[in-house]
C-alpha positions as CSV (number, residue, x, y, z in Angstrom):
1,M,-42.7,-17.5,63.4
2,S,-42.8,-15.5,60.4
3,A,-40.0,-13.1,59.3
4,R,-42.8,-10.9,58.4
5,E,-44.2,-10.4,62.1
6,R,-44.2,-6.7,63.2
7,I,-40.5,-5.9,64.6
8,P,-39.6,-2.3,65.2
9,V,-36.4,-0.9,64.0
10,V,-34.3,0.9,66.7
11,I,-31.8,3.1,65.1
12,L,-29.2,5.2,67.1
13,C,-29.0,8.5,65.8
14,G,-27.7,10.5,68.6
15,G,-24.0,10.6,67.8
16,K,-21.9,13.6,66.7
17,G,-19.8,13.3,63.6
18,T,-16.5,14.9,65.1
19,R,-14.4,13.2,62.6
20,L,-16.4,14.2,59.7
21,G,-15.2,17.8,59.4
22,D,-17.4,20.4,58.3
23,A,-20.3,17.9,57.3
24,G,-20.3,16.7,61.1
25,K,-20.6,20.2,62.3
26,L,-23.6,21.3,60.1
27,R,-25.8,18.2,60.8
28,P,-26.0,15.1,62.9
29,K,-24.0,12.4,61.7
30,P,-27.0,10.2,60.3
31,L,-27.8,13.0,58.1
32,V,-24.7,13.3,56.2
33,P,-25.6,12.4,52.6
34,I,-24.9,9.5,50.4
35,G,-26.0,10.1,46.7
36,G,-28.0,13.3,47.8
37,M,-29.9,11.3,50.8
38,P,-29.0,10.8,54.2
39,I,-27.1,7.6,55.2
40,L,-30.0,7.2,57.8
41,W,-32.4,6.9,54.8
42,H,-30.4,4.2,53.1
43,I,-30.6,2.3,56.3
44,M,-34.0,2.5,56.6
45,K,-34.7,1.6,52.9
46,A,-32.8,-1.5,53.5
47,Y,-35.0,-2.5,56.5
48,A,-38.1,-1.6,54.6
49,H,-37.1,-3.6,51.7
50,H,-37.4,-6.7,54.1
51,G,-40.9,-5.5,55.2
52,H,-39.8,-3.8,58.4
53,K,-41.3,-0.2,58.2
54,E,-41.9,0.8,62.0
55,F,-38.9,2.8,63.1
56,V,-37.8,4.1,66.4
57,L,-35.0,6.9,65.7
58,C,-33.0,7.5,69.1
59,L,-32.3,11.2,68.7
60,G,-29.4,13.2,70.5
61,Y,-27.0,15.7,68.9
62,K,-28.9,18.1,66.9
63,G,-32.2,15.8,67.0
64,E,-34.4,18.3,66.0
65,M,-32.9,18.3,62.6
66,V,-33.5,14.6,61.9
67,E,-37.2,15.2,62.7
68,E,-37.2,18.2,60.1
69,V,-35.4,16.3,57.4
70,F,-37.8,13.4,57.7
71,T,-41.0,15.5,57.9
72,R,-40.0,18.3,55.3
73,G,-36.9,17.7,53.8
74,T,-35.2,20.7,55.0
75,I,-32.9,22.0,57.6
76,G,-33.7,25.5,58.9
77,G,-36.3,26.0,55.9
78,E,-33.6,25.1,53.3
79,P,-33.7,21.9,51.3
80,A,-31.4,19.2,53.0
81,C,-31.6,16.4,50.4
82,D,-32.8,15.5,47.1
83,R,-36.4,14.9,48.6
84,V,-38.3,14.1,51.9
85,P,-36.7,10.9,53.0
86,S,-40.0,9.6,54.8
87,E,-42.0,7.0,52.8
88,P,-45.5,7.1,53.0
89,D,-46.0,3.4,54.5
90,W,-43.2,4.2,57.1
91,R,-43.9,4.9,60.8
92,I,-41.5,6.8,62.4
93,V,-41.1,7.6,66.2
94,F,-38.7,10.4,67.1
95,A,-37.4,9.7,70.5
96,D,-35.3,12.4,72.3
97,T,-32.9,10.3,74.2
98,G,-30.5,13.1,75.4
99,P,-27.6,15.0,73.8
100,E,-24.9,13.1,75.8
101,T,-26.6,9.9,76.4
102,G,-24.6,6.8,75.8
103,T,-25.7,4.1,73.2
104,S,-27.0,1.9,76.0
105,G,-28.8,4.5,77.5
106,R,-30.5,5.6,74.4
107,V,-31.9,2.0,74.0
108,F,-32.9,2.0,77.5
109,K,-34.9,5.0,77.0
110,I,-37.0,3.7,74.2
111,E,-38.3,0.4,75.9
112,R,-42.0,2.0,76.0
113,H,-41.8,2.5,72.2
114,V,-41.4,-1.4,71.5
115,Q,-43.4,-2.7,74.6
116,D,-45.8,-4.2,72.2
117,A,-43.4,-6.2,70.3
118,D,-41.6,-9.4,71.2
119,R,-38.4,-8.3,69.7
120,F,-36.7,-5.5,67.8
121,F,-33.8,-4.8,65.5
122,L,-31.1,-2.4,66.6
123,T,-28.3,-0.8,64.5
124,Y,-26.2,2.5,64.2
125,G,-27.1,5.2,62.1
126,D,-23.9,5.6,60.4
127,G,-23.1,2.3,58.6
128,V,-24.6,0.4,55.4
129,S,-24.5,-3.2,54.4
130,S,-25.7,-5.8,52.3
131,V,-26.8,-7.9,55.1
132,R,-30.0,-10.1,54.4
133,I,-32.1,-8.9,57.2
134,D,-34.6,-12.1,56.8
135,D,-31.5,-14.4,57.2
136,L,-30.2,-12.3,60.2
137,L,-33.7,-12.8,61.9
138,G,-34.1,-16.5,61.0
139,F,-30.6,-17.1,62.7
140,H,-31.6,-15.3,65.8
141,L,-34.5,-17.3,66.1
142,R,-32.8,-20.5,65.7
143,K,-30.1,-19.9,68.3
144,G,-32.8,-18.7,70.7
145,R,-30.5,-16.2,72.6
146,V,-31.5,-12.7,74.2
147,A,-29.4,-10.9,71.4
148,T,-27.8,-11.5,68.1
149,V,-25.1,-9.2,66.7
150,T,-23.8,-9.2,63.3
151,G,-20.2,-9.9,63.0
152,V,-17.9,-8.5,60.0
153,R,-14.5,-8.9,59.1
154,P,-13.0,-5.3,58.5
155,E,-10.3,-4.1,55.9
156,T,-7.0,-3.1,57.2
157,T,-6.4,0.5,56.1
158,F,-2.7,-0.5,55.3
159,G,-1.2,-2.8,52.6
160,V,-0.1,-6.3,54.2
161,I,3.3,-7.6,53.5
162,R,4.6,-11.6,54.0
163,E,8.2,-12.0,53.9
164,E,10.6,-14.9,54.2
165,D,14.3,-14.2,55.1
166,G,13.8,-10.4,54.2
167,I,12.2,-11.1,50.7
168,A,8.6,-10.2,50.2
169,T,6.6,-13.3,49.3
170,A,3.0,-11.6,49.1
171,F,1.7,-8.3,49.2
172,A,-2.1,-7.4,49.7
173,E,-3.5,-3.9,49.4
174,K,-6.0,-3.5,52.3
175,P,-7.1,-6.9,52.8
176,R,-9.9,-8.0,55.2
177,L,-8.7,-9.2,58.6
178,D,-9.2,-12.4,60.0
179,V,-11.0,-11.0,63.0
180,I,-14.5,-10.3,63.5
181,I,-15.9,-7.0,64.8
182,N,-19.2,-5.4,66.0
183,G,-21.1,-4.6,62.6
184,G,-24.2,-3.5,64.3
185,F,-27.4,-4.8,62.9
186,F,-28.7,-6.5,66.0
187,V,-31.8,-8.5,66.8
188,M,-32.9,-8.2,70.4
189,E,-35.4,-9.9,72.5
190,R,-37.4,-7.7,75.1
191,A,-35.3,-9.2,77.7
192,A,-32.5,-7.5,76.5
193,F,-33.6,-4.5,78.4
194,R,-32.5,-6.2,81.7
195,Y,-29.0,-6.1,80.4
196,L,-29.0,-2.4,79.6
197,D,-27.2,0.3,81.5
198,E,-29.3,3.6,82.0
199,D,-26.3,5.5,80.3
200,G,-22.9,4.5,79.1
201,P,-22.0,2.4,76.1
202,L,-23.9,-0.5,74.7
203,E,-20.5,-1.9,73.8
204,D,-19.3,-2.2,77.2
205,R,-21.0,-3.8,80.2
206,P,-24.4,-4.7,78.2
207,L,-22.7,-6.6,75.6
208,R,-20.0,-8.2,78.0
209,R,-23.0,-9.4,80.4
210,L,-24.7,-11.0,77.6
211,T,-21.7,-12.7,76.3
212,E,-21.0,-14.1,79.9
213,K,-24.4,-15.4,80.4
214,G,-24.0,-17.0,76.8
215,Q,-26.8,-14.9,75.5
216,L,-25.2,-13.2,72.6
217,A,-25.3,-14.9,69.3
218,V,-23.0,-13.9,66.4
219,Y,-24.5,-13.8,62.9
220,R,-21.4,-13.8,60.5
221,H,-21.8,-11.7,57.5
222,E,-19.1,-11.9,54.5
223,G,-20.7,-9.5,52.2
224,F,-20.5,-5.8,52.0
225,W,-20.4,-3.6,55.1
226,Q,-19.0,-0.2,55.7
227,C,-19.2,2.2,58.5
228,M,-18.8,6.0,58.1
229,D,-16.5,7.3,60.8
230,N,-14.5,9.9,59.1
231,Q,-14.5,12.1,55.8
232,K,-12.5,9.6,53.8
233,E,-15.2,6.9,54.3
234,V,-17.9,9.7,53.3
235,E,-16.1,10.2,50.3
236,K,-15.7,6.3,49.7
237,L,-19.5,5.7,49.9
238,N,-20.4,8.8,47.6
239,G,-17.8,7.7,45.1
240,M,-19.4,4.1,45.1
241,W,-22.8,5.5,44.8
242,A,-21.8,7.7,41.8
243,R,-20.3,4.6,40.0
244,K,-23.5,2.7,40.8
245,E,-21.4,0.4,42.9
246,R,-24.1,0.0,45.6
247,P,-24.3,-3.3,47.4
248,W,-26.2,-2.1,50.3
249,A,-28.9,-0.6,47.7
250,V,-31.0,-3.9,48.3
251,W,-34.2,-2.3,47.4
252,E,-33.0,-0.8,44.1
253,T,-33.8,-4.2,42.0
254,S,-37.2,-4.6,43.2
255,E,-37.9,-0.9,42.5
256,E,-36.4,-1.4,38.8
257,K,-38.7,-4.5,38.4
258,H,-41.9,-2.5,39.6
259,R,-40.8,0.5,37.2
260,S,-40.5,-2.0,34.3
261,R,-43.8,-3.6,35.0
262,E,-45.5,0.0,35.0
263,S,-43.9,1.0,31.9
264,A,-44.9,-2.3,30.2
265,R,-48.8,-1.6,30.7
C-alpha cells in the first residue's frame, strides 16, 4: 500500500488558548502566529510536504475565524497574517464540531468527511514536529493496529541535579525525560470510530480502550517536537523561527531547491 494514497488529515482546531494571554483571547489557539503565519498553517504545510493535502479542520471556539483566515487571510476584515494561509492545491473542509465539545467528540462528528478513506491522520492544532509523516504511516501499516500515536520524550522545565553524599555529581539544564508522552500525530483506521465517545476527551476512554484491546501502536519520535500551551512556548517558537532554527519546517528545503531551479533557467 503506497504512502501516497489519499489520506485525509484531521486537525483538532476547537480549543481555547486560555494560557496564552491576550493572544488566546483574540483568536483561536491554532491561529496564534509563528513567524507571521498561524501555527495551524505550519502543521498543514508539513503534511502537504509529504503529499497529504486534504484537510478536515475540526472547528470549535471562534471557529469562524479559522475559516475567514484560510479563505481571506483576515479576521474581522483586518489582515491576520502575512498572506492567505491556504495553498491552491489544498482541499479544506471546515467542520463545525461545537464550541465546547471534547476532543473525542470532535473526531466522532467528522466521520462522514473521511468515509471514503480507509484511514486518516489526526493531530492537534497547537504543536509542531519534525516527525517524518511517511515513516509514521509505514510504521502504522506494519503494525496493523487500529491506531498509532507518536510518542515523544518531553523536556523538563527544571534543571536536574544528581548527587552523592550531598555533593552534586551532574547538572543538566532542562534535559529530556526518560518517559514517553502523547505527541499527537496519529494514524487511525476507520475502525477507530468504534472506540470514540460522542463527547469527552480522546485522551481518556478512547485511547485507554484501544490500549486494553492491544490496538494502539506507538511510533517513537526522537527528533524535534514542541507543543504551544502557554505564552512562553509561543515566544520560544517565534524566537526559533526568527533565528532560522526551524526543524519542523520540513518543506523549506524543497521550496528552496525549486526556487534555485527557477532562478537558474
